[in-house]
C-alpha positions in Angstrom: 15.1 -29.9 1.8 12.6 -27.2 2.7 11.9 -25.4 5.9 8.1 -25.4 6.4 5.8 -24.0 9.0 2.6 -26.0 9.3 -0.4 -24.4 11.0 -3.5 -26.4 12.1 -6.8 -24.7 13.2 -9.3 -25.7 15.8 -11.2 -28.2 13.6 -8.0 -29.9 12.6 -7.1 -30.7 16.3 -10.7 -31.0 17.6 -10.1 -34.4 19.3 -7.4 -36.9 19.9 -8.0 -38.8 16.7 -7.5 -35.6 14.7 -4.4 -34.8 16.7 -3.0 -38.2 15.8 -3.9 -37.5 12.1 -2.0 -34.2 12.3 1.0 -35.9 13.9 1.0 -38.4 11.0 0.9 -35.6 8.5 3.8 -33.8 10.2 5.8 -37.0 10.2 5.4 -37.4 6.5 7.0 -34.0 6.0 9.8 -34.9 8.3 10.4 -38.2 6.6 10.5 -36.3 3.3 13.6 -34.6 4.6 12.0 -31.2 5.5 12.6 -29.1 8.6 9.2 -28.5 10.2 7.8 -26.2 12.8 4.1 -26.5 13.8 1.7 -23.8 15.0 -1.6 -25.0 16.6 -4.9 -23.4 17.6 -7.0 -24.5 20.6 -9.2 -27.5 20.1 -12.5 -26.6 18.4 -14.9 -24.9 20.9 -12.4 -24.6 23.7 -11.6 -20.9 23.3 -15.3 -20.0 23.1 -15.8 -21.8 26.4 -12.9 -20.0 28.1 -14.2 -16.6 26.9 -17.7 -17.4 28.2 -16.3 -18.2 31.6 -14.5 -14.9 31.8 -17.6 -13.0 30.7 -19.8 -14.9 33.2 -17.5 -14.0 36.1 -17.2 -10.4 35.1 -18.4 -8.6 32.0 -15.8 -5.9 32.6 -13.0 -8.4 33.4 -9.3 -7.5 33.6 -7.9 -8.0 30.1 -4.6 -9.3 31.4 -6.3 -12.1 33.3 -8.6 -12.8 30.3 -5.4 -13.4 28.2 -4.0 -15.7 30.9 -7.2 -17.8 30.7 -7.9 -17.9 27.0 -4.2 -18.6 26.0 -4.4 -22.0 27.8 -6.4 -23.6 25.0 -3.3 -23.5 22.7 -1.1 -24.6 25.5 -3.0 -27.8 25.9 -3.1 -28.5 22.1 0.7 -27.9 21.7 1.5 -30.3 24.5 -0.9 -33.0 23.2 0.5 -32.8 19.6 4.1 -33.0 21.0 3.1 -36.2 22.8 1.4 -37.6 19.7 4.6 -36.9 17.6 6.9 -38.5 20.2 4.6 -41.5 20.3 5.2 -42.1 16.5 9.0 -41.6 16.7 9.3 -37.9 15.9 11.4 -35.8 18.2 9.2 -32.9 19.3 8.8 -30.2 22.0 6.0 -27.8 22.8 6.7 -24.1 23.0 4.5 -21.3 24.4 4.7 -17.8 23.1 6.6 -16.5 26.1 9.2 -19.3 25.8 10.3 -18.4 22.2 9.8 -15.5 22.9 7.1 -14.0 20.6 7.1 -10.4 21.7 4.0 -8.2 21.4 2.7 -4.8 22.4 0.6 -4.4 25.6 -2.9 -4.3 23.9 -4.2 -7.4 25.8 -6.8 -9.3 23.8 -5.7 -7.8 20.5 -2.0 -7.5 20.7 0.2 -7.0 17.7 3.5 -8.9 17.2 6.7 -6.8 17.6 9.3 -9.5 17.2 10.2 -13.2 17.3 13.5 -14.7 18.4 13.9 -17.6 15.9 17.5 -18.7 16.5 16.8 -21.3 19.1 14.0 -22.9 17.0 16.2 -22.9 13.8 18.9 -24.7 15.7 16.6 -27.3 17.0 15.0 -27.9 13.6 18.4 -28.3 12.1 19.0 -31.1 14.6 15.7 -32.8 13.6 13.4 -31.6 16.4 9.9 -30.4 15.6 8.9 -27.3 17.6 5.1 -27.3 18.3 4.2 -23.7 19.0 1.1 -22.5 20.7 -0.5 -20.0 18.3 -2.6 -16.9 19.2 -0.3 -15.8 22.1 2.8 -13.9 23.0 4.4 -11.9 25.8 3.9 -8.2 26.3 6.4 -5.6 27.6 4.9 -6.1 31.1 6.0 -9.8 31.0 2.3 -10.8 31.0 0.8 -13.3 28.5 -1.0 -11.6 25.6 -3.3 -12.9 22.9 -3.5 -11.7 19.4 -7.3 -11.5 18.8 -9.3 -13.0 16.0 -7.2 -15.0 13.5 -4.3 -14.9 15.9 -3.0 -18.4 15.2 -2.8 -17.7 11.4 -0.9 -14.5 12.3 1.4 -16.4 14.6 2.2 -18.9 11.9 3.0 -16.4 9.2 5.2 -14.3 11.7 7.0 -17.5 12.7 7.6 -18.5 9.1 9.1 -15.0 8.5 11.3 -15.3 11.6 12.5 -18.8 10.6 13.0 -17.8 7.0 10.8 -20.7 6.0 10.2 -21.6 2.3 6.5 -21.5 2.9 3.7 -21.5 5.5 1.1 -24.2 5.1 -2.2 -23.3 6.8 -4.5 -26.4 7.2 -8.1 -25.7 7.7 -11.5 -27.3 6.8 -11.4 -26.2 3.2 -8.9 -27.4 0.5 -8.0 -24.0 -0.9 -9.3 -20.6 -2.0 -12.2 -20.7 -4.4 -13.5 -18.2 -6.8 -16.5 -17.9 -4.5 -18.3 -19.8 -1.7 -18.9 -23.4 -3.2 -21.9 -23.7 -0.9 -23.6 -21.0 -3.0 -22.0 -21.7 -6.4 -21.3 -25.5 -6.8 -19.4 -24.6 -10.0 -16.9 -22.4 -8.2 -13.2 -23.2 -9.1 -10.3 -23.7 -6.7 -7.5 -21.3 -7.5 -4.0 -22.7 -7.8 -2.5 -19.3 -7.0 -3.8 -16.0 -5.8 -1.9 -12.7 -5.3 -1.4 -11.3 -1.8 -3.4 -8.2 -2.8 -6.4 -10.2 -4.0 -6.4 -12.4 -0.9 -6.2 -9.4 1.3 -9.2 -7.8 -0.4 -11.2 -11.0 -0.4 -10.4 -11.5 3.3 -11.4 -7.9 4.1 -14.8 -8.2 2.3 -16.1 -11.5 3.7 -14.0 -14.5 2.6 -13.4 -16.6 5.7 -10.4 -18.7 4.5 -7.6 -16.4 5.9 -7.7 -13.5 8.3 -6.7 -10.1 7.1 -3.8 -9.6 9.5 -2.1 -12.8 8.5 -2.3 -11.9 4.8 -1.0 -8.4 5.5 1.9 -9.9 7.3 2.6 -12.4 4.6 2.6 -9.7 2.0 4.9 -7.5 4.0 7.4 -10.3 4.8 7.2 -12.1 1.5 6.0 -15.3 3.1 4.5 -17.8 0.6 1.3 -19.1 2.2 -0.5 -22.3 1.1 -4.1 -23.1 2.1 -4.9 -26.8 2.4 -7.5 -29.1 3.9 -6.7 -31.1 7.0 -9.1 -33.8 5.9 -7.7 -35.1 2.7 -5.3 -38.0 2.7 -2.1 -35.9 2.5 -1.1 -37.4 -0.9 -0.3 -33.9 -2.2 2.8 -33.5 0.0 6.0 -32.6 -1.8 6.1 -31.0 -5.2 2.5 -31.8 -6.2 0.9 -29.3 -3.8 -2.9 -29.6 -3.7 -3.9 -26.3 -2.1 -4.0 -22.7 -3.1 -0.7 -20.7 -2.9 -0.9 -17.0 -1.9 2.1 -15.4 -3.6 3.5 -12.2 -5.1 1.6 -11.1 -8.2 4.8 -11.6 -10.3 4.6 -15.4 -9.7 1.2 -15.6 -11.5 2.0 -15.8 -15.2 -1.6 -15.4 -16.7 -3.6 -13.3 -14.4 -7.4 -13.4 -14.5 -9.3 -10.1 -14.8 -11.5 -11.2 -11.8 -10.2 -13.8 -9.3 -13.1 -14.0 -7.0 -16.5 -12.9 -5.7 -16.9 -12.4 -2.0 -19.9 -11.5 0.1 -20.6 -10.4 3.7 -24.0 -10.5 5.4 -22.5 -8.8 8.6 -23.3 -5.3 7.4 -25.7 -2.6 8.5 -26.5 0.7 6.6 -27.0 4.0 8.3 -28.3 7.2 6.6 -28.0 10.5 8.4 -30.7 12.7 6.8 -30.7 16.5 6.1 -27.3 17.4 7.5 -26.0 21.0 7.0 -23.7 21.0 4.0 -20.7 22.8 5.6 -17.0 22.1 6.1 -16.3 19.7 9.0 -19.7 17.9 8.9 -18.1 14.6 7.9 -15.7 14.9 10.8 -18.6 15.6 13.1 -20.2 12.4 12.1 -17.3 10.0 11.8 -15.1 11.4 14.6 -17.4 10.2 17.4 -17.9 6.9 15.7 -14.1 6.4 15.5 -13.8 7.3 19.1 -16.4 4.7 20.0 -14.3 2.1 18.1 -16.8 1.7 15.3 -15.3 1.0 11.9 -17.0 2.7 8.9 -16.7 1.1 5.5 -18.7 2.3 2.4 -19.6 6.0 2.4 -21.9 8.0 0.0 -22.9 11.6 0.2 -25.8 13.1 -1.6 -26.3 16.9 -1.8 -29.9 18.1 -1.8 -31.3 21.2 -3.6 -32.2 22.8 -0.2 -28.5 23.0 0.8 -28.5 20.0 3.1 -26.9 16.6 2.5 -27.6 13.0 3.3 -24.7 10.8 4.4 -25.0 7.1 4.0 -22.4 4.6 5.2 -22.0 1.0 6.4 -20.7 -0.5 9.6 -20.6 -4.0 11.1 -24.1 -5.2 12.0 -23.1 -5.8 15.7 -22.0 -2.2 16.0 -25.4 -0.8 15.0 -26.9 -0.2 18.5 -23.7 1.5 19.6 -23.6 3.6 16.5 -27.2 4.7 17.0 -26.5 5.8 20.6 -23.3 7.6 19.6 -24.9 9.6 16.8 -27.9 10.4 19.0 -25.6 11.7 21.6 -24.0 14.1 19.1 -27.2 15.1 17.3 -26.9 18.7 18.4 -23.4 19.0 17.1 -24.1 17.3 13.8 -27.5 18.9 13.3 -29.2 16.1 11.4 -33.0 15.8 11.1 -33.4 12.0 10.9 -31.4 8.8 11.4 -32.4 5.8 9.2 -30.9 2.3 9.8 -31.1 -0.9 7.8 -29.6 -4.2 9.1 -30.8 -6.3 6.3 -28.2 -5.6 3.7 -25.2 -7.5 2.2 -22.0 -6.4 0.6 -21.0 -8.1 -2.7 -17.4 -7.6 -3.9 -15.6 -8.4 -7.2 -11.9 -8.7 -6.7 -9.0 -9.1 -9.2 -5.6 -7.5 -9.9 -6.5 -7.8 -13.6 -8.8 -4.8 -13.1 -5.7 -2.5 -13.3 -5.3 -3.2 -17.0 -8.9 -4.0 -18.1 -12.0 -1.8 -18.5 -15.6 -2.7 -18.1 -15.4 -4.7 -14.9 -17.8 -2.4 -13.0 -20.1 -2.1 -16.0 -20.4 -5.9 -16.2 -21.2 -6.0 -12.5 -24.0 -3.3 -12.7 -25.5 -4.8 -15.9 -25.6 -8.3 -14.4 -27.3 -7.2 -11.2 -29.8 -5.1 -13.1 -30.7 -8.1 -15.3 -31.7 -9.9 -12.1 -33.7 -7.0 -10.8 -31.2 -6.3 -8.0 -31.0 -2.7 -6.8 -27.7 -1.2 -5.9 -27.8 1.0 -2.7 -24.1 1.9 -2.3 -21.0 1.6 -4.4 -17.3 1.7 -3.4 -14.2 0.9 -5.4 -10.4 0.4 -5.0 -7.7 -0.4 -7.5 -8.6 -4.1 -7.6 -12.1 -4.3 -6.1 -15.6 -3.1 -6.8 -18.1 -3.5 -3.9 -21.9 -2.9 -3.9 -24.5 -2.9 -1.1 -27.7 -4.7 -1.9 -30.7 -6.1 0.1 -29.6 -9.2 2.0 -32.4 -11.3 0.4 -30.6 -11.1 -3.0 -27.2 -12.2 -1.7 -27.0 -15.7 -3.3 -28.7 -14.6 -6.5 -26.2 -11.8 -6.9 -23.2 -14.0 -6.2 -24.3 -16.7 -8.7 -25.1 -14.1 -11.4 -21.7 -12.4 -11.1 -19.8 -15.6 -10.9 -21.3 -16.6 -14.3 -20.9 -13.1 -15.8 -17.2 -13.0 -15.2 -16.7 -16.5 -16.6 -15.6 -18.1 -13.3 -17.9 -21.1 -13.5 -16.3 -24.5 -14.0 -16.9 -25.6 -17.6 
């Protein structure tokens, strides 16, 4: 018997038929003898509508009331799934974040989990009841409902799995696992049976949409084994023959590939601050105001000119570009730059793999492959298990396909 947390996203519970299908899948795990807890997202499109209503009433709305509104989507889904389970003979009860309780800090709209009381749920699961937990939400120190921000339901599920000491956390979505790259771009992409936490974290941070970064961070910290599966297969893989991708500790992967995946992100913009005085503190003068404005900076390159000035090039999220331009313009006198250049038509391509730690030539293969396709590299950044480059957005798909083949990731 295993203890399992099953998480279902918005597309998995988009309507009553899909909720019935989810209930049937949960029942199969219960019949197999497993203790099961379920975490659900709001039905597809519901949260977006709730957010829109808040914004239409007041662009500068009270974040506490915003959380009160948007948390209701998960409340509805948890109740509906509990009813669907009861209808097919499975004892179930819905739980809201504040009822468990799932405690968070007071950062409404982007709260972080501080603790979960799992004893009551463990006791009920031992007696055969299935707790159906509303994801994405908790309760803050002010006793107000909080929401966890983007990817919050995945984070809720992983945190609950840790609190319940679950054997694994199954995250059901609209894809059947983690692939070596986006199969829509590379039809010969391979589904990975296992991937290390560090690799999944890097892939999530550089554009892969399968799992959110926060949930992977938490899984790695708590040692929760996470499985990514599709909600839309027939469920025949339940039990020992697991059909998805397992996100696990690196030690569980016997033969580690040098490169596990290629990720891309088109949500980037490039800024170049031209002819900045080359003096101590200039980087702080540029990036300090951006940080204060809540703008995250990613890739950074500095070029020193012969005249004693420097050019500073960096990337940010494309949606942050107007705010970044205003922020830097407001501090032009302090920074002393001569010109500000921007380019929203760029893409970040990343090669990820823990095998890079023990193999040479990964970056050289990347640069050679892109050069062979006539693709110019604008910015480069690296970590222990990742190499990222910035290129013109028009070459995104060509670059991904070329690199996927160059690293031997194509299905033979």
